[in-house]
N, C-alpha and C positions, 0 to 999 in steps of 0.2 A: 762776445755775442750774448745778449740777454734772451733767454728762452721765454716764451709766453707762459702765463700763469697756468697752474693745473686747473683752476676754475674755468678759465677761458677754453682750454683744450677739451675738458670734459663737457662743457656746454656745447661745444661744436660736435663732439662725438654723440651726445644724447640727441642733438638736433637731427641727426641722421635717422632717428626713429620715425620722423615724419614721413619718410619714404616708405614706411610700412615694412612688411615682411615679403621679400621677393624669394619665393621658393624656387631654387635652381642653383646650379653650381658654377655657371660661366663667370659671373662677376667675382666670385671668390677665387676662382682659378686665375682670372686676369690680375687680380690684386696680388696674389701670391707670386705670379710671374714677375711682377714689378719688383719684388724683393727677393728674387732668385730662388723661389720655391723652397723655403726652409723646411717644409713638411717632408721633403725627400731625404733629409738628414736625420729624421727622428724615428725612434722605435715607439710605437703607440698602442694603447688599448682603447677601443671605442665603445662607449656605452649609450644605449638607447633604451626606451621603455616609456612608461607613463609616470608611475610613482616609484620612488626609491632610487632614482639615478644618482642624485647627489650623495645620498648616504652610502650607497654601494661604492661610488667613486672615492668617498672619504675613507672608507674601510680599506680599500686597495691602497690608497695613498699612504695611510698610516702603516700598514703592514710592510710595504716596500721600503719606506724610509727606515723603519726599525730594522730591516734586514740589510741595510747598507747601501741601498740604491739612492741616487739623486733623482728626484721625481718632480716632474711638472704636472700640475693639476689645473684643468680648465673646466669650470662649472658656471652655471647661470641659473637664475639671476643672482645678484648680490643682495645681502640683507641691509647693509649700511653704506659701505664704500665700494665703488667700482673696482678698486684694486683687489678685492676678495676673489674676483673671477679668475685671476691668473696668479698662480703661486708656484714657487720652487721650494721643495722641502718644507712646505708649510708657510713660507714667508711670502706675503703678497708683493706683486710688482710695485716698484717705487714710482712716485709721482714723476720724477725727472725722466724715467724711462718711458712712461706713457707720453709725456710731452715730446720727447725726442722722436718717438715712433710716428706720432701723428704729424709732426712737422715734416718728417722725411717723406711721407707718402701723401701729403695733402693734395698735391696736384693729381696724383693717380685716383684718389678718392673722388675728386670732382669730375675727372674725365670718365671714370667707369660708372659714376653715379652709385657708389657703394652704399649699402645700408649699415646701420649700427652693428648688427651681428656679424656681417661680413668683415667689417674692419676689426672688430674685437677678436674674431677667430684668427685673422691674419696676425694680429698683434701677439696673441698667445703663442702661435707656432713660431714666430720670429724670436720671441723672448725665450722660448725653450731651446731653440737652436743656439742663441747667443750664450746661454748659460750651460750648454753642453750637458743636458739632462741625460740620464741613462734610459729613462722610460717616461713617457708622458701619458697621463690618463685624461682622455678627452670625452666630455659629456656632450651629447647632442643638445640643441636648443629645444625645439618642440617636435621635430619630425624625425626623419631618418633618410629616406630616399633622396629628397631634395634639400635637406638641411645643409647649411654651409660647411659644417664639419665633415660632411661625407666626401670631401675631396681627398681625405687622407687614405693611406694604405696601411691599416693596422696589422699587428701580428695576431690579434685576437679581438673578437667582438663579444659584447655582453648584452643580454636583454633582460631588463627588470620586468616585473608584471605589467602587462598592457591592459588598459581600461579606457573608458570614454573620457576624452579631454580634447580641447581645441578642435571641436567638430566643425567649426566654420572654415578651418584650413585643411584638416586631415581627413574629414569624411564623417558621415552621419551614422555609421555602423561600426561595430567592433571589427568586422572583417576589413572594411576600408582602412581603418586606423592601423590594424595589424599589418596590412600590406605596405603601408607607408613606412612604418617602423622597421619592417623587415628589409627595407632598402639598404640598411647598413651591412647586410650579409654580402660578402664578396667571395670571388673565386678562391677556393682552396684556403680560406681563412676560417678557422674554427669559431663556432658560435657557442657560447655558454649561456644558458637561459635558466631563469627561475621557472618553476612549474607554472603553466598557463592554463586558461580555459581551453577545452578541447578544440574549439574552432580556431583559436589563436595558435595553438600548437600545430594544427594541421597546416596552417598558412606558413609557419616558420619552417616546418619540415619540407613543404613543397618548394619554398625558396632555396633552402639548403640543397635540395636535390638538383634544382636548376643550376645552382652555382657550384655543384660538385664538391660540396664541403660537408663537414660533419657537425653534428649538434651534440653537446653534452648537457644533460638536464641535471641541474643541481639538486642534491638530495634535500628533502624537507628537514629542517631542524626539529629535534625532539625535546621533550621535557622542558618546554618553554615556561619560564617563570618571570614575571615582571613586578617591580615595586618602584617606589620613588627613586631608588638609587640606580635603576637600570634594568637590563634584561639578561637573564641567564638562559643558556640552552646547551644542548649536546648535539654533536654532529660526528658521525662515524665513531661513536663510543668515546668521544673526547669532549670535555666540558669547556665552555667559553662564557665570558661575561663582557657586556658592553654597557657604558653609561647611557647609551641611547635607549629610550623607553618605547616599548611596543613589540607585540609579537611579530609585526612586519619587519622590525629591525633585526630580529633573529634571521628572517628570510634574507634580508639584504646582506647581512654579515656572512651567512652561509654561501650565498652566491659569490661574494668576494673571496671567501676561503677556497671555494671550488676553482675559481679562476686562478688564484695564486698557485694552487697545486699543479695546474697545467702550464703555468708560466715558468715557475721555478720550484721543482719538487724538493729542493734542498732547504727551503725555508722551513724552519722548525715550528712545532706546535707551541713551544715556549715563546718564540718571537711573535707569533700571531696573537697569543693570549695577552702578552704585554702591550702590543700595539692597540688591540681592541679595548683593553682596560683604560688606556690613556687617551682614547679618541675624544676629540672635542669638535662637535658639529652643531653650531647654534641653530635655533629655530625649529628643531625637531622635538616636539614635546619637551621643550626646555623649561625647567623650573625657574620661575622668576622670584617666587617667595612661597611660603607654605601653602600648598594646594592651589597655587595660581601658576598656570603654564601658558607658554606661547608656542604655537605650531603653525607651520606654513602650508598646511593642507589646503588645497584650492579646488578640488574636484570631489565628486560624490564618493568615489571609492576611498580617497584619502581621508575625507571627513568621517566616513563610516569606520575606518581603521583607527582613527584618533579616538572616537567615541567608544569603540570596543576596548581600547587600552584603558581609558578612564574607568570604565565599568569593571575591568579586571582589578585595577588598583584600589578603587573606592566603590565597592559593590553596594554599600549602604548609604551612599551620598547622592544628592541631586547634582546634576552637572549643568552648569550655566556657561554660555558662550557669547562672545561678541563678534 
């Protein structure tokens, strides 16, 4: 049997974006039911927030791999190839596995009227089950409460800093957005959060109380220093360095380190340091050539953080952007 080409299958998958974003969990649950609910076989960490989700997920992924775990990583969007969204131990899903999955559930996609993100989420969870990962790190799309990924039952939830973004879908105020993001908080599942604005923190604590679960607030990193080679910081009197540039990357890494401590407190400082030093996560203040950088910041708080970092590295230079 000759499988369809990867181009045809990806064109079909991307065509599902015309259905828009259907916030809700029923279609995802129906699709997962069609493939025997792979999410029920997985141990998972769920990450929501506005900025820093991908970088925090990448830090977790790197630390866990360095510590001997087989790790699934689901992030979005991709920079160049769709395959980047779904990885096991750093290696993206292969084309033939994408083709095989879509061909297997094509009828269900049409019957359920699934969207792009619903299908992609189901693909990631099935792929992680097929590859017997020890732990899967799952990033939400743009929401929380009604995000397709919220069908999972994680062992831990993580919240990166929340700010204004996707207001047409999530709400026109920071309170509305925080309430939507807080929807990943589940009964008796610990939430680890970066420090948030007071109004956001109040909403997270109220949700945690409703769900009868605990919140751990990650400590702020100290002694942050950034230069073109990366970011140095200290946390709990221990020093760290990541090649990702920006004071916000120290916050992302600190959040990941805090989560790791609660997931597996036997992971050593040495392993964490080695994994952070070797971290590669393109598109985040990525140096393309001398004094030319590329960054995926796409909202006001993200752009402000990028500009703040440039001013710290190059205080006497004019900054130009496209």
